[in-house]
DOKE-531004 format. One line per 8 residues: number of its first residue (from 1); for each residue x, y, z of C-alpha. Coordinates in steps of 0.1 Angstrom, whole numbers, plus 5000, padded with zeros to 4 digits. Layout:
N
NUM) X Y Z ~ ...;
! end
This chain:
790
1) 4616 1352 3044 ~ 4595 1382 3044 ~ 4589 1395 3078 ~ 4556 1403 3072 ~ 4547 1370 3062 ~ 4562 1355 3092 ~ 4542 1377 3114 ~ 4509 1370 3091;
9) 4518 1333 3095 ~ 4522 1335 3134 ~ 4491 1357 3137 ~ 4469 1332 3118 ~ 4484 1303 3143 ~ 4479 1327 3174 ~ 4441 1334 3161 ~ 4433 1297 3156;
17) 4446 1286 3190 ~ 4431 1315 3209 ~ 4398 1319 3191 ~ 4378 1303 3217 ~ 4394 1325 3244 ~ 4390 1354 3221 ~ 4353 1350 3214 ~ 4347 1344 3251;
25) 4357 1379 3264 ~ 4326 1400 3271 ~ 4344 1431 3282 ~ 4376 1452 3270 ~ 4396 1441 3304 ~ 4389 1406 3296 ~ 4401 1410 3263 ~ 4433 1424 3273;
33) 4443 1396 3295 ~ 4437 1368 3271 ~ 4471 1378 3248 ~ 4493 1408 3246 ~ 4485 1410 3208 ~ 4445 1410 3216 ~ 4425 1444 3210 ~ 4395 1455 3216;
41) 4370 1476 3192 ~ 4352 1502 3209 ~ 4336 1515 3178 ~ 4298 1518 3179 ~ 4284 1491 3154 ~ 4264 1505 3124 ~ 4229 1494 3121 ~ 4238 1479 3089;
49) 4260 1453 3103 ~ 4245 1421 3110 ~ 4270 1401 3129 ~ 4278 1383 3163 ~ 4318 1386 3158 ~ 4338 1394 3192 ~ 4348 1425 3198 ~ 4382 1410 3207;
57) 4404 1400 3180 ~ 4437 1411 3168 ~ 4441 1445 3156 ~ 4445 1437 3117 ~ 4416 1415 3119 ~ 4392 1442 3136 ~ 4405 1467 3110 ~ 4396 1443 3083;
65) 4361 1440 3097 ~ 4360 1480 3095 ~ 4367 1492 3129 ~ 4386 1523 3127 ~ 4421 1525 3143 ~ 4414 1553 3170 ~ 4388 1532 3184 ~ 4409 1500 3189;
73) 4420 1494 3225 ~ 4455 1478 3224 ~ 4480 1495 3249 ~ 4516 1485 3244 ~ 4543 1485 3268 ~ 4570 1511 3269 ~ 4593 1533 3291 ~ 4601 1568 3297;
81) 4629 1588 3313 ~ 4620 1608 3344 ~ 4656 1616 3354 ~ 4689 1610 3334 ~ 4717 1631 3345 ~ 4748 1624 3324 ~ 4777 1601 3338 ~ 4803 1617 3359;
89) 4842 1609 3352 ~ 4855 1624 3384 ~ 4848 1615 3422 ~ 4866 1640 3443 ~ 4862 1678 3441 ~ 4827 1675 3432 ~ 4795 1677 3454 ~ 4782 1645 3464;
97) 4750 1647 3447 ~ 4767 1657 3415 ~ 4788 1626 3412 ~ 4765 1602 3388 ~ 4780 1566 3384 ~ 4746 1552 3369 ~ 4723 1563 3340 ~ 4694 1568 3340;
105) 4685 1578 3376 ~ 4647 1570 3370 ~ 4624 1559 3348 ~ 4586 1548 3345 ~ 4574 1514 3328 ~ 4538 1509 3315 ~ 4535 1474 3311 ~ 4507 1453 3297;
113) 4502 1420 3310 ~ 4522 1390 3291 ~ 4539 1419 3273 ~ 4574 1430 3277 ~ 4596 1463 3274 ~ 4631 1468 3275 ~ 4656 1497 3288 ~ 4690 1502 3292;
121) 4714 1509 3323 ~ 4747 1525 3320 ~ 4772 1519 3349 ~ 4805 1539 3350 ~ 4831 1538 3382 ~ 4843 1575 3385 ~ 4881 1581 3390 ~ 4891 1593 3424;
129) 4861 1583 3444 ~ 4863 1589 3482 ~ 4868 1556 3501 ~ 4860 1549 3536 ~ 4877 1519 3552 ~ 4869 1502 3585 ~ 4890 1479 3597 ~ 4875 1453 3620;
137) 4898 1431 3636 ~ 4895 1398 3657 ~ 4914 1404 3694 ~ 4909 1367 3704 ~ 4944 1356 3719 ~ 4954 1338 3687 ~ 4957 1371 3670 ~ 4981 1387 3693;
145) 5010 1387 3670 ~ 4986 1402 3641 ~ 4976 1430 3668 ~ 5016 1438 3669 ~ 5020 1439 3633 ~ 4992 1467 3624 ~ 5002 1489 3653 ~ 5018 1514 3627;
153) 4991 1500 3601 ~ 4973 1533 3596 ~ 5003 1553 3582 ~ 5015 1528 3557 ~ 4979 1521 3546 ~ 4969 1556 3541 ~ 5002 1561 3520 ~ 4992 1534 3496;
161) 4955 1542 3494 ~ 4965 1578 3487 ~ 4980 1565 3454 ~ 4944 1554 3445 ~ 4921 1580 3457 ~ 4929 1617 3471 ~ 4901 1613 3497 ~ 4908 1584 3522;
169) 4895 1578 3558 ~ 4903 1553 3581 ~ 4886 1537 3611 ~ 4891 1509 3634 ~ 4870 1482 3655 ~ 4876 1450 3672 ~ 4856 1418 3681 ~ 4858 1385 3701;
177) 4828 1369 3709 ~ 4794 1368 3732 ~ 4804 1365 3768 ~ 4779 1337 3775 ~ 4786 1302 3781 ~ 4794 1281 3760 ~ 4808 1306 3737 ~ 4831 1321 3767;
185) 4847 1315 3801 ~ 4818 1327 3824 ~ 4831 1315 3859 ~ 4840 1347 3884 ~ 4876 1340 3880 ~ 4877 1348 3844 ~ 4855 1377 3844 ~ 4886 1400 3848;
193) 4912 1380 3830 ~ 4900 1350 3811 ~ 4933 1337 3806 ~ 4954 1337 3836 ~ 4987 1327 3821 ~ 4985 1362 3803 ~ 4985 1392 3824 ~ 4972 1418 3797;
201) 4942 1398 3786 ~ 4909 1419 3788 ~ 4874 1406 3797 ~ 4856 1388 3766 ~ 4836 1412 3747 ~ 4814 1409 3715 ~ 4821 1441 3696 ~ 4837 1474 3701;
209) 4838 1505 3680 ~ 4868 1521 3686 ~ 4876 1550 3661 ~ 4850 1565 3638 ~ 4862 1571 3604 ~ 4888 1599 3600 ~ 4916 1611 3577 ~ 4938 1613 3608;
217) 4958 1582 3605 ~ 4975 1589 3635 ~ 4947 1585 3657 ~ 4942 1551 3638 ~ 4979 1541 3651 ~ 4972 1556 3687 ~ 4939 1534 3690 ~ 4956 1504 3679;
225) 4985 1508 3705 ~ 4959 1509 3732 ~ 4944 1474 3723 ~ 4950 1441 3742 ~ 4937 1406 3730 ~ 4909 1387 3747 ~ 4898 1353 3751 ~ 4868 1329 3741;
233) 4862 1292 3747 ~ 4854 1274 3713 ~ 4869 1280 3680 ~ 4844 1302 3663 ~ 4842 1338 3668 ~ 4814 1363 3672 ~ 4825 1383 3638 ~ 4792 1384 3621;
241) 4778 1404 3651 ~ 4806 1431 3646 ~ 4801 1432 3605 ~ 4765 1438 3612 ~ 4766 1464 3638 ~ 4794 1480 3614 ~ 4771 1481 3588 ~ 4740 1497 3603;
249) 4754 1520 3627 ~ 4760 1544 3600 ~ 4762 1576 3621 ~ 4786 1563 3645 ~ 4809 1547 3624 ~ 4809 1578 3604 ~ 4801 1561 3566 ~ 4800 1591 3538;
257) 4771 1588 3512 ~ 4796 1597 3484 ~ 4821 1575 3494 ~ 4832 1538 3488 ~ 4827 1520 3517 ~ 4852 1490 3524 ~ 4848 1467 3555 ~ 4880 1447 3563;
265) 4871 1418 3584 ~ 4906 1403 3597 ~ 4902 1370 3616 ~ 4922 1334 3619 ~ 4890 1315 3625 ~ 4857 1305 3615 ~ 4825 1326 3624 ~ 4792 1319 3645;
273) 4760 1317 3624 ~ 4726 1323 3631 ~ 4710 1293 3653 ~ 4743 1291 3669 ~ 4731 1313 3696 ~ 4706 1289 3707 ~ 4735 1269 3725 ~ 4736 1297 3747;
281) 4698 1304 3752 ~ 4694 1329 3728 ~ 4662 1322 3709 ~ 4655 1358 3694 ~ 4669 1363 3659 ~ 4690 1395 3651 ~ 4665 1423 3643 ~ 4692 1439 3622;
289) 4693 1471 3642 ~ 4720 1489 3656 ~ 4727 1484 3691 ~ 4760 1506 3701 ~ 4755 1518 3736 ~ 4774 1551 3749 ~ 4807 1530 3752 ~ 4804 1520 3717;
297) 4799 1484 3728 ~ 4774 1460 3712 ~ 4746 1461 3741 ~ 4726 1432 3726 ~ 4752 1405 3724 ~ 4736 1386 3749 ~ 4701 1390 3741 ~ 4699 1382 3704;
305) 4710 1353 3680 ~ 4739 1356 3656 ~ 4726 1370 3622 ~ 4720 1350 3594 ~ 4739 1353 3561 ~ 4709 1368 3546 ~ 4705 1396 3569 ~ 4738 1401 3565;
313) 4741 1405 3527 ~ 4708 1425 3530 ~ 4723 1451 3553 ~ 4757 1451 3538 ~ 4739 1459 3502 ~ 4714 1483 3518 ~ 4744 1505 3531 ~ 4767 1501 3502;
321) 4794 1483 3518 ~ 4820 1461 3502 ~ 4832 1435 3526 ~ 4866 1420 3523 ~ 4876 1386 3543 ~ 4913 1387 3553 ~ 4917 1353 3565 ~ 4942 1327 3570;
329) 4949 1300 3546 ~ 4935 1275 3564 ~ 4899 1291 3564 ~ 4902 1301 3529 ~ 4879 1277 3511 ~ 4849 1284 3539 ~ 4851 1321 3535 ~ 4854 1320 3496;
337) 4821 1298 3499 ~ 4805 1326 3517 ~ 4813 1351 3492 ~ 4791 1334 3466 ~ 4760 1339 3495 ~ 4767 1374 3502 ~ 4767 1400 3472 ~ 4799 1426 3474;
345) 4821 1405 3491 ~ 4859 1393 3483 ~ 4882 1371 3501 ~ 4920 1376 3502 ~ 4946 1354 3522 ~ 4962 1369 3555 ~ 4996 1358 3566 ~ 4999 1340 3601;
353) 5012 1378 3616 ~ 4991 1400 3591 ~ 5025 1412 3575 ~ 5009 1412 3541 ~ 4977 1435 3552 ~ 4984 1463 3531 ~ 4990 1447 3499 ~ 4960 1426 3508;
361) 4937 1455 3512 ~ 4951 1472 3483 ~ 4945 1442 3461 ~ 4910 1438 3472 ~ 4902 1475 3467 ~ 4914 1471 3429 ~ 4894 1441 3426 ~ 4864 1455 3439;
369) 4866 1486 3415 ~ 4872 1464 3386 ~ 4837 1450 3386 ~ 4802 1461 3384 ~ 4774 1438 3396 ~ 4736 1449 3396 ~ 4713 1440 3422 ~ 4674 1446 3422;
377) 4658 1457 3454 ~ 4619 1453 3462 ~ 4614 1432 3433 ~ 4577 1427 3428 ~ 4567 1391 3425 ~ 4545 1397 3393 ~ 4574 1410 3374 ~ 4600 1392 3353;
385) 4635 1406 3348 ~ 4661 1396 3324 ~ 4694 1410 3321 ~ 4721 1410 3292 ~ 4753 1426 3297 ~ 4775 1444 3276 ~ 4811 1448 3288 ~ 4844 1465 3278;
393) 4844 1441 3246 ~ 4812 1451 3232 ~ 4799 1416 3233 ~ 4764 1411 3246 ~ 4761 1384 3274 ~ 4725 1370 3278 ~ 4714 1362 3316 ~ 4746 1382 3329;
401) 4743 1412 3355 ~ 4780 1415 3362 ~ 4810 1427 3345 ~ 4847 1421 3355 ~ 4885 1432 3347 ~ 4872 1468 3343 ~ 4893 1497 3344 ~ 4883 1529 3362;
409) 4864 1551 3337 ~ 4851 1522 3315 ~ 4813 1525 3308 ~ 4793 1490 3309 ~ 4759 1488 3298 ~ 4728 1464 3307 ~ 4698 1457 3288 ~ 4670 1448 3312;
417) 4639 1432 3298 ~ 4607 1435 3321 ~ 4574 1417 3314 ~ 4544 1416 3338 ~ 4527 1382 3345 ~ 4493 1397 3357 ~ 4473 1427 3370 ~ 4477 1438 3405;
425) 4444 1453 3422 ~ 4432 1483 3411 ~ 4451 1514 3420 ~ 4483 1498 3428 ~ 4516 1510 3419 ~ 4548 1490 3419 ~ 4583 1501 3420 ~ 4615 1487 3424;
433) 4651 1498 3425 ~ 4683 1486 3405 ~ 4717 1492 3420 ~ 4754 1485 3415 ~ 4766 1465 3443 ~ 4785 1487 3467 ~ 4776 1520 3450 ~ 4755 1547 3461;
441) 4738 1553 3430 ~ 4706 1535 3420 ~ 4682 1536 3394 ~ 4644 1539 3406 ~ 4619 1522 3384 ~ 4582 1528 3390 ~ 4556 1505 3370 ~ 4523 1513 3355;
449) 4499 1482 3344 ~ 4478 1486 3314 ~ 4451 1468 3328 ~ 4422 1491 3325 ~ 4407 1504 3290 ~ 4403 1539 3284 ~ 4370 1534 3266 ~ 4353 1525 3301;
457) 4358 1563 3312 ~ 4329 1571 3287 ~ 4304 1546 3301 ~ 4269 1557 3300 ~ 4235 1544 3314 ~ 4202 1541 3296 ~ 4219 1556 3266 ~ 4201 1562 3236;
465) 4225 1537 3214 ~ 4209 1512 3236 ~ 4174 1522 3227 ~ 4176 1536 3264 ~ 4171 1501 3278 ~ 4209 1494 3285 ~ 4243 1505 3291 ~ 4266 1515 3267;
473) 4303 1510 3273 ~ 4333 1504 3249 ~ 4312 1502 3219 ~ 4285 1477 3230 ~ 4254 1476 3246 ~ 4245 1457 3277 ~ 4207 1454 3277 ~ 4187 1457 3308;
481) 4166 1424 3318 ~ 4137 1418 3292 ~ 4155 1435 3263 ~ 4177 1417 3238 ~ 4192 1425 3202 ~ 4228 1444 3194 ~ 4210 1477 3205 ~ 4184 1463 3231;
489) 4157 1474 3205 ~ 4137 1439 3206 ~ 4119 1427 3239 ~ 4118 1390 3249 ~ 4092 1370 3239 ~ 4079 1341 3217 ~ 4094 1340 3182 ~ 4069 1334 3154;
497) 4072 1319 3122 ~ 4070 1350 3104 ~ 4099 1363 3122 ~ 4118 1333 3111 ~ 4108 1331 3076 ~ 4125 1365 3074 ~ 4158 1349 3081 ~ 4157 1321 3056;
505) 4173 1326 3022 ~ 4145 1304 3007 ~ 4117 1281 3021 ~ 4130 1249 3034 ~ 4165 1262 3041 ~ 4179 1265 3074 ~ 4174 1298 3095 ~ 4204 1322 3087;
513) 4220 1290 3065 ~ 4226 1275 3101 ~ 4255 1299 3106 ~ 4235 1328 3126 ~ 4207 1337 3148 ~ 4178 1353 3136 ~ 4170 1385 3160 ~ 4148 1414 3155;
521) 4138 1397 3119 ~ 4176 1398 3108 ~ 4204 1371 3109 ~ 4230 1378 3132 ~ 4259 1358 3118 ~ 4280 1337 3141 ~ 4320 1345 3147 ~ 4341 1314 3131;
529) 4376 1308 3140 ~ 4385 1304 3103 ~ 4373 1338 3092 ~ 4342 1362 3088 ~ 4306 1350 3079 ~ 4286 1376 3065 ~ 4256 1382 3040 ~ 4219 1387 3045;
537) 4213 1352 3053 ~ 4249 1344 3064 ~ 4253 1326 3035 ~ 4288 1338 3024 ~ 4321 1335 3040 ~ 4361 1345 3033 ~ 4372 1309 3040 ~ 4354 1284 3018;
545) 4372 1288 2986 ~ 4396 1266 2969 ~ 4431 1259 2985 ~ 4462 1251 2971 ~ 4488 1231 2992 ~ 4464 1239 3022 ~ 4466 1278 3016 ~ 4434 1296 3007;
553) 4434 1311 2971 ~ 4471 1301 2973 ~ 4478 1331 2993 ~ 4476 1351 2958 ~ 4438 1363 2962 ~ 4409 1371 2986 ~ 4380 1347 2993 ~ 4347 1365 2986;
561) 4318 1343 2991 ~ 4333 1309 2981 ~ 4350 1325 2951 ~ 4385 1334 2948 ~ 4393 1370 2935 ~ 4430 1366 2922 ~ 4454 1393 2928 ~ 4471 1408 2897;
569) 4496 1385 2881 ~ 4477 1352 2891 ~ 4449 1333 2875 ~ 4430 1302 2881 ~ 4401 1288 2902 ~ 4426 1288 2935 ~ 4452 1319 2918 ~ 4479 1290 2920;
577) 4489 1302 2884 ~ 4512 1330 2880 ~ 4512 1350 2846 ~ 4546 1363 2852 ~ 4575 1346 2832 ~ 4606 1360 2848 ~ 4610 1327 2866 ~ 4612 1311 2831;
585) 4639 1333 2817 ~ 4673 1314 2813 ~ 4708 1326 2817 ~ 4706 1332 2779 ~ 4676 1357 2783 ~ 4652 1332 2766 ~ 4619 1320 2778 ~ 4629 1283 2788;
593) 4660 1283 2769 ~ 4641 1281 2738 ~ 4631 1247 2744 ~ 4597 1250 2761 ~ 4568 1272 2773 ~ 4562 1290 2805 ~ 4531 1277 2822 ~ 4521 1292 2858;
601) 4557 1304 2862 ~ 4572 1273 2854 ~ 4589 1260 2824 ~ 4573 1230 2805 ~ 4598 1213 2783 ~ 4588 1205 2750 ~ 4624 1196 2734 ~ 4632 1159 2737;
609) 4657 1153 2762 ~ 4656 1190 2776 ~ 4649 1194 2815 ~ 4660 1218 2842 ~ 4639 1250 2857 ~ 4645 1265 2826 ~ 4651 1236 2801 ~ 4686 1247 2802;
617) 4699 1210 2803 ~ 4697 1191 2771 ~ 4726 1168 2764 ~ 4707 1152 2733 ~ 4694 1186 2717 ~ 4713 1193 2684 ~ 4724 1229 2699 ~ 4739 1211 2729;
625) 4775 1214 2718 ~ 4769 1249 2704 ~ 4756 1262 2737 ~ 4783 1246 2758 ~ 4810 1257 2732 ~ 4804 1293 2742 ~ 4811 1285 2778 ~ 4841 1267 2772;
633) 4856 1295 2750 ~ 4850 1322 2777 ~ 4859 1301 2809 ~ 4892 1285 2795 ~ 4904 1309 2769 ~ 4883 1341 2775 ~ 4874 1345 2740 ~ 4843 1342 2721;
641) 4808 1358 2725 ~ 4807 1355 2762 ~ 4843 1369 2769 ~ 4828 1395 2791 ~ 4838 1384 2825 ~ 4802 1389 2842 ~ 4782 1377 2813 ~ 4804 1347 2816;
649) 4799 1339 2851 ~ 4762 1344 2849 ~ 4753 1322 2822 ~ 4783 1295 2823 ~ 4776 1277 2856 ~ 4783 1244 2847 ~ 4814 1226 2863 ~ 4847 1226 2837;
657) 4868 1199 2841 ~ 4903 1198 2820 ~ 4922 1167 2809 ~ 4950 1158 2789 ~ 4933 1129 2770 ~ 4897 1130 2765 ~ 4878 1099 2769 ~ 4854 1090 2741;
665) 4839 1057 2749 ~ 4814 1067 2775 ~ 4779 1061 2762 ~ 4764 1085 2787 ~ 4783 1117 2775 ~ 4778 1138 2742 ~ 4812 1144 2720 ~ 4816 1178 2710;
673) 4842 1191 2684 ~ 4848 1226 2669 ~ 4872 1247 2649 ~ 4887 1274 2668 ~ 4896 1308 2652 ~ 4933 1295 2648 ~ 4921 1267 2627 ~ 4927 1244 2657;
681) 4903 1217 2669 ~ 4890 1218 2704 ~ 4873 1187 2717 ~ 4850 1184 2750 ~ 4824 1162 2762 ~ 4789 1171 2777 ~ 4771 1151 2806 ~ 4744 1152 2834;
689) 4754 1142 2869 ~ 4728 1123 2889 ~ 4722 1157 2910 ~ 4711 1175 2879 ~ 4747 1194 2876 ~ 4760 1197 2841 ~ 4796 1184 2835 ~ 4819 1196 2807;
697) 4851 1176 2805 ~ 4873 1196 2778 ~ 4909 1191 2766 ~ 4935 1216 2784 ~ 4944 1229 2748 ~ 4932 1227 2714 ~ 4947 1202 2691 ~ 4964 1220 2660;
705) 4984 1208 2632 ~ 5022 1211 2631 ~ 5039 1230 2601 ~ 5061 1205 2580 ~ 5100 1209 2580 ~ 5117 1224 2547 ~ 5145 1200 2546 ~ 5120 1168 2555;
713) 5098 1179 2526 ~ 5127 1183 2503 ~ 5140 1148 2513 ~ 5106 1133 2508 ~ 5102 1147 2474 ~ 5138 1135 2461 ~ 5131 1103 2475 ~ 5100 1100 2463;
721) 5116 1105 2427 ~ 5143 1080 2433 ~ 5120 1057 2448 ~ 5097 1061 2416 ~ 5128 1059 2394 ~ 5142 1029 2408 ~ 5106 1013 2410 ~ 5103 1022 2369;
729) 5137 1006 2362 ~ 5126 0977 2382 ~ 5095 0975 2362 ~ 5112 0981 2330 ~ 5138 0955 2336 ~ 5109 0929 2347 ~ 5092 0936 2315 ~ 5123 0933 2292;
737) 5134 0900 2312 ~ 5099 0886 2309 ~ 5101 0895 2273 ~ 5136 0880 2266 ~ 5126 0849 2286 ~ 5096 0845 2261 ~ 5116 0852 2230 ~ 5141 0829 2241;
745) 5119 0803 2249 ~ 5103 0808 2214 ~ 5138 0804 2201 ~ 5144 0775 2217 ~ 5111 0760 2206 ~ 5118 0767 2169 ~ 5152 0756 2168 ~ 5144 0721 2187;
753) 5117 0719 2156 ~ 5143 0726 2127 ~ 5162 0696 2105 ~ 5196 0704 2090 ~ 5213 0681 2062 ~ 5251 0680 2054 ~ 5261 0698 2020 ~ 5288 0719 2001;
761) 5285 0754 1997 ~ 5286 0762 1960 ~ 5301 0793 1966 ~ 5330 0782 1988 ~ 5364 0771 1970 ~ 5389 0750 1988 ~ 5421 0773 1991 ~ 5454 0757 1980;
769) 5483 0762 2006 ~ 5514 0773 1991 ~ 5548 0776 2008 ~ 5578 0790 1986 ~ 5612 0782 1999 ~ 5637 0810 2003 ~ 5672 0803 1990 ~ 5691 0834 2002;
777) 5694 0829 2040 ~ 5699 0869 2045 ~ 5668 0877 2030 ~ 5649 0851 2045 ~ 5658 0866 2079 ~ 5651 0900 2071 ~ 5616 0891 2057 ~ 5612 0869 2086;
785) 5621 0897 2111 ~ 5596 0920 2094 ~ 5569 0897 2099 ~ 5560 0890 2066 ~ 5539 0862 2056 ~ 5533 0847 2024;
! end
């Protein structure tokens, strides 16, 4: 959707919902407080203007009414950089003030109430950063074996830490608990040695600072060698007193501004918290100050309560200290819960004899350096801050101000959105600070509020623009008592009939058409939440024109005094009819596929059976098969007029189903047959689905005639001839047989009718038999042998 249309729609909704409040604003300052998009027109009204429209409205509405942009008061929120040194990549070997781990370092915000602005903060933990580590140890009796373990801790710890940084310093302090009842044994016999069974048990103390931070690790070992354990009565220890003093006594501890501050808190029990001190009569809360005496012992232990978690977290963050809880497994869960309440703290499990303390510290340091978390200091109550973190994977994480699993040198960024809920008292400047937890670096943010209008600086009393009877300020006159009118040009008094008649369009009609006031013989039109009322008698407006679907002039024209003036390309009383035909052009580049006409940007199908947005669907049309044939050819066989792939894809979007056998008994489909270039026959059916989609069902291959076999043809011809001969012979035989039967029957019939008599043939003569007798036997024999007959 077009962004400008969305903005216009939202603006229209806002103008309707906020209209009463906008119209009620009587000054520029009131206008700016109504809504962050409200603007004030400080331009002087021309004498010809006759309106009571409010000067407070949206900027686009004011400009439509003729207010020039330079006179529109609509300050926007923004930000500007005041100090922006680039980020550093290395910590050691550089002056402390040249190491930059946050960008920018100082910015200024200009905020308008209800509006918001955003800025980006980048943080990069530098490589080889200086490290100050203060080891704070519980020296109650239960930690005796741990004390024996760490007597040579300094040397080994320094060796491991110098693998991570070339600039390392180490300090040491110890704690037990407050030396008052019920936390300790206070009887006189326990003052010198609270545990008689152990001769080397020193008197109970709360906190002692034993070694300031130094790079001479041998001194750490020497100081630890001197220490002896003590004893308290209850299980909880006074460790939180010690943590607070180690954090706030910066000079005595020796914290460097440019270093990473680590405070290792080693104990095997739980701590006393705020209000526990009341058990010993300590009703004064901790003041958060340093109370180390000349002996570097906590001097206010028996005067103030234990510090609260909130105070502890505040002082640790204020002094950029990472607190590492090194505790036994039995109390791990408790201290883990405390880390959620104290920013910048971690917890590690300490072995019973502290043998793993070096690896514990190294792991905790690596864990600390792999995280960046922002904290906000001096957060003004009337400001809302929203964070979005972009960590090493580059994905924005809304609502988060923390990145983890970082490597040294990784740069992470945070987008911070700020908005003001209201205006502070005049002349008030606000500021706040954003700091990565445990870093010395910070971003200072100053805030200016846009609650005043520039035009108020040019206010003039008894101005000639106000007929010398009023004060001119921000484009309008504030009249003195007894005067009225836009320019204070009229005096108050009775309004006579003649004055009212000058404000009537015709006799009997309402004054100013009922939509304005008659002032100084002229109509001043009311402001309407629906639009502008204007005219000599307020008879016109820009919102009473015909609408289409609830939209004035269909959104394609301007309303002028009740009549729509259509934009180019639109016609009609309500400008709802488009003269464009682009939406009517079908895929074959025809208007409505040649089956209808384009009316108001839509196809009206005139061909019976045609439908669709461009009348492209028509199963019953004579050309339906011809139109779909081209799609069959290009989609299935890449042939035909539409064989070009782009043309085919654009014009042939119907679903095509290929089958082996085509069903022809469906009355809802159109049967189509055409002859291919190879004299084959292609068959397909065309139907419309209920959802309006065209479906083509076609044979996988065209049906082609098979060429005859020569031998088969020869045998068929010979067989046909022989068969014909046999048939002819059979017919001839049949005819002859029938003929003979008929002749024989006729002969038999004639024979049966004939009458014969016995008679002699006159030609016939009776033969006379003659037999001669041979007398000569021999001759007779020869003649007989020769077969002679006589």
